C-alpha positions in Angstrom: 257.7 133.8 25.7 258.5 137.2 24.4 255.3 139.2 23.3 257.1 140.7 20.5 258.0 137.1 19.0 254.2 136.2 19.2 253.2 139.5 17.5 255.6 139.1 14.7 254.3 135.6 14.1 250.7 136.7 14.2 251.4 139.5 11.7 253.3 137.4 9.4 250.5 134.8 9.3 247.9 137.7 8.6 250.1 139.2 5.8 250.6 135.7 4.3 247.0 134.9 4.2 246.3 138.5 2.8 248.6 137.9 -0.1 248.1 134.1 -0.6 251.8 133.3 -0.1 253.8 131.1 2.2 254.6 132.7 5.6 258.2 131.6 5.1 258.6 134.2 2.2 257.8 137.0 4.6 260.8 138.8 6.4 260.6 141.3 9.2 262.6 144.4 8.2 262.1 146.5 11.5 260.4 146.6 14.8 260.2 149.6 16.9 258.3 150.1 20.3 256.1 153.0 20.3 253.3 154.6 22.5 250.4 155.2 20.1 248.5 158.3 21.1 245.1 156.8 20.9 243.4 153.2 20.6 243.4 153.3 16.9 247.2 152.3 17.1 248.2 155.2 14.7 245.7 153.7 11.8 242.5 155.3 12.4 239.5 154.3 10.1 237.3 157.0 8.6 234.2 157.6 10.7 235.5 155.6 13.7 236.0 157.2 17.1 239.0 155.8 19.3 239.7 156.1 23.1 242.2 158.9 23.6 244.5 156.8 25.7 248.3 156.2 25.3 248.4 152.6 23.9 252.0 150.9 24.1 252.8 148.7 21.0 255.1 148.3 18.1 255.6 149.6 14.5 256.5 146.5 12.3 257.6 146.6 8.9 257.7 143.5 6.8 258.5 142.8 3.3 257.1 140.3 0.8 258.2 140.0 -2.9 260.0 143.1 -2.5 257.2 145.2 -1.2 257.0 146.7 2.3 254.0 146.4 4.6 253.5 148.2 7.8 251.5 146.9 10.8 250.9 148.7 14.1 250.2 146.6 17.3 249.3 147.0 20.8 251.3 145.3 23.5 248.5 142.9 24.1 248.3 141.3 20.6 245.9 143.6 18.7 247.4 144.6 15.2 246.4 146.6 12.2 247.6 146.6 8.8 248.4 150.3 8.0 248.3 151.0 4.3 
């Protein structure tokens, strides 16, 4: 199966759980392949250090109830909600 399809599914499930809504109410607005400059996937947490290694992944934008949510992923299934 296509890894992007699996990532989108996993991210939608995560967002649905965070918002307390049904996953079917969440839509993918855009997906773009990116090479993150470090292992934080472009969403570093304060006080954390990350390996300075190019990390291929995706920038996903989803919408739920008219609000956009951004997720950054690795190509291996790791993802982060970027607020």
